[in-house]
C-alpha positions in Angstrom: 0.0 -0.1 0.0 1.2 3.4 -0.8 2.0 6.0 1.8 0.6 9.7 1.4 0.8 12.8 3.4 -1.8 15.5 3.2 -0.8 18.6 4.7 -2.2 21.9 5.7 -2.3 24.8 8.1 -6.0 24.1 8.9 -7.8 21.0 9.5 -10.1 21.3 6.6 -6.9 22.0 4.3 -5.3 18.8 5.2 -8.7 16.8 5.2 -9.8 18.1 1.6 -6.2 17.2 0.4 -6.5 13.6 2.0 -9.9 13.4 -0.1 -8.3 14.4 -3.4 -5.4 12.0 -2.8 -7.7 9.2 -2.0 -9.8 9.9 -5.2 -6.9 10.2 -7.3 -4.5 7.6 -6.0 -6.8 5.1 -4.0 -6.5 1.5 -5.2 -9.7 -0.4 -5.6 -9.4 -3.5 -3.3 -11.8 -6.2 -2.1 -13.4 -5.7 1.4 -14.8 -9.2 1.9 -15.8 -8.6 5.5 -18.5 -6.4 4.2 -19.1 -7.9 0.8 -17.9 -4.8 -1.1 -15.0 -3.1 -2.6 -13.2 -0.1 -1.4 -10.8 2.8 -2.4 -7.9 2.5 -0.1 -4.4 3.9 0.7 -2.3 4.7 3.8 -2.7 8.4 4.9 -1.5 10.9 7.4 -3.4 14.2 7.6 -1.2 16.9 9.3 -2.7 20.1 10.5 0.0 22.6 11.7 -2.7 25.0 13.2 -5.7 22.6 14.2 -7.8 25.4 15.7 -7.0 27.9 13.0 -10.0 29.4 11.1 -11.9 28.2 9.0 -12.0 25.0 11.1 -15.3 23.3 10.0 -15.4 21.5 6.6 -18.7 21.2 4.6 -17.5 17.7 3.3 -18.7 15.5 6.0 -22.1 13.8 6.8 -23.8 15.5 9.4 -24.2 19.2 10.7 -23.4 21.0 13.8 -25.9 19.0 16.2 -24.2 15.8 15.0 -20.8 17.4 15.5 -21.6 18.5 19.0 -23.0 15.2 19.9 -20.0 13.5 18.7 -17.7 15.5 20.7 -19.7 15.0 23.8 -19.6 11.2 23.2 -16.0 11.4 22.6 -14.9 13.8 25.4 -17.4 13.2 28.1 -19.1 9.8 27.5 -22.7 10.9 27.0 -23.5 7.3 25.5 -21.5 5.2 27.8 -24.6 4.0 29.5 -25.1 2.0 26.4 -22.4 -0.5 27.6 -24.1 -1.1 30.9 -27.0 -2.2 29.0 -25.3 -4.3 27.0 -26.0 -2.7 23.6 -22.4 -1.7 23.0 -19.2 -3.4 24.0 -17.3 -0.1 24.6 -17.2 3.5 23.5 -14.0 5.5 22.6 -14.5 7.5 25.8 -15.0 4.3 28.0 -11.6 3.1 26.9 -9.8 6.4 27.1 -11.3 8.2 30.3 -9.4 6.3 32.8 -6.3 7.2 31.2 -6.9 11.0 31.2 -5.3 11.6 34.5 -2.2 9.9 33.8 -1.7 12.1 30.6 -2.1 15.3 32.8 0.3 13.7 35.6 2.9 12.6 33.1 3.2 15.8 31.2 3.2 17.6 34.5 6.1 15.4 35.9 8.1 15.5 32.6 7.0 18.0 29.9 9.6 16.5 27.5 8.0 13.0 28.1 7.4 10.6 25.2 5.1 8.3 27.5 1.9 10.3 27.2 0.1 7.6 25.4 -3.6 6.5 25.4 -4.2 3.0 24.4 -7.6 2.6 22.9 -7.2 -0.9 21.4 -8.1 -3.8 23.9 -6.4 -6.7 22.0 -8.3 -9.3 24.2 -11.6 -8.1 22.9 -10.8 -6.6 19.7 -9.0 -9.8 18.5 -11.8 -12.1 19.9 -13.3 -14.4 17.6 -16.7 -13.1 16.4 -16.3 -9.7 17.4 -17.6 -7.5 14.8 -16.8 -3.9 16.0 -12.9 -3.9 17.0 -11.7 -0.4 17.6 -10.6 1.6 14.7 -8.8 4.2 16.8 -5.7 2.5 18.4 -3.9 5.0 20.2 -3.2 8.7 20.9 0.2 10.3 21.8 0.6 13.7 23.3 4.0 15.7 23.2 5.0 19.2 24.6 7.7 20.7 22.4 8.3 24.4 22.4 5.5 25.2 25.0 2.9 23.6 22.8 0.9 20.3 23.0 1.2 18.3 19.8 -1.2 15.2 19.3 -0.5 12.4 17.1 -3.3 9.7 16.5 -3.3 6.2 14.8 -6.2 4.6 13.2 -6.0 0.9 12.0 -9.0 1.8 9.6 -10.8 5.1 8.9 -13.7 5.9 6.6 -12.7 9.0 4.8 -16.1 10.1 3.8 -18.3 9.3 6.9 -16.0 9.2 9.8 -12.5 11.2 9.4 -13.6 14.6 9.9 -15.7 14.0 13.0 -13.0 11.9 14.5 -10.3 14.6 13.8 -12.6 17.3 15.2 -13.4 15.6 18.4 -9.7 14.6 19.1 -8.6 18.1 18.5 -11.0 19.3 21.1 -9.7 16.7 23.5 -6.2 18.0 22.7 -7.4 21.5 23.2 -8.8 20.3 26.7 -5.4 18.9 27.7 -3.6 22.0 26.5 -5.8 24.3 28.4 -5.5 22.5 31.6 -1.6 22.2 31.2 -1.3 25.8 30.4 0.2 25.0 27.1 -0.4 26.6 23.6 -2.1 24.2 21.0 0.6 22.5 18.7 -0.1 20.4 15.7 -2.3 17.6 15.0 -1.4 14.3 12.9 -3.9 11.7 12.1 -2.7 8.5 10.6 -4.7 6.0 9.1 -3.2 2.6 7.9 -6.2 2.0 5.9 -7.9 5.2 4.6 -10.8 4.1 2.7 -14.0 4.8 0.9 -16.5 2.0 0.4 -17.9 1.5 -3.2 -21.4 2.6 -2.1 -20.0 5.9 -1.4 -17.8 6.4 -4.3 -20.2 9.1 -5.7 -19.9 10.8 -2.4 -16.3 10.9 -2.6 -16.5 12.2 -6.0 -18.9 14.8 -5.1 -16.7 16.1 -2.3 -13.6 16.4 -4.5 -15.9 18.1 -7.3 -16.8 20.7 -4.6 -13.3 21.1 -3.3 -12.0 21.8 -6.8 -14.8 24.0 -7.9 -13.6 27.0 -6.0 -16.7 27.3 -4.1 -16.6 28.0 -0.3 -16.3 24.5 1.4 -15.6 25.6 5.0 -17.2 27.5 8.0 -15.7 29.3 10.6 -16.0 27.4 14.1 -15.9 30.3 16.5 -18.4 32.6 14.9 -20.5 30.4 13.1 -20.8 26.8 14.3 -20.0 27.2 18.1 -22.8 29.2 18.9 -25.1 26.8 17.0 -23.5 23.9 18.8 -24.0 25.3 22.1 -27.6 26.0 21.3 -28.1 22.3 20.3 -26.7 21.1 23.8 -30.2 21.3 25.4 -31.7 19.2 22.6 -29.0 16.7 22.8 -29.2 16.4 26.4 -32.9 15.7 26.1 -32.3 13.0 23.5 -29.6 11.4 25.7 -32.2 11.3 28.6 -34.9 9.8 26.3 -32.4 7.0 25.3 -31.6 6.4 29.0 -35.2 6.1 29.7 -35.9 3.5 26.9 -38.1 6.0 25.1 
């Protein structure tokens, strides 16, 4: 599999370049687990200034409400109760949350540490026979260099059209939470996907994204001025939805 790097100052710049590379260079390979084919390559997205505006891409499935809910799922575990009910085996938050205090302790102990790693993969569960949902996100590593907190993440598999942007946005928000707590500036964000792919049924979606990106039309929004207020307004309705789910409604 070929290796590619999509770099940009902002998250959308890196993400949009990665979609173009997948569209242009991705190889069509079988995906027998899902009885389909996929376009696939290995990809690293690198955003030099992940909070720089415009931070929001228009090329993802969902809107401000979905993005806010996913941020809360990843950072705050608002759907972790589904594990206790037996509906889900895990959430990313459930596997990460107990490791959050370690990250802060380690980086306070030694700001030059190379040990600030969150492991998401549970090999006993993810390698179990019959497990249909092994974690795609494998691990996250944080570095403080030059007074800034940098983040590097590894996915074994990442759906470029339907998951990558929301994954990256939420993980950048987690990076910011740690940076604020540690009193650090925000550093770069690197997002590695060993299998960066698009399923055959979504080939038209990928082509549509790339067409929009290359058209010259605006394919971004500002986060702070445009989307953040709408995401904040969506929080009460998200809370109601979560409560209804908890009540089995």
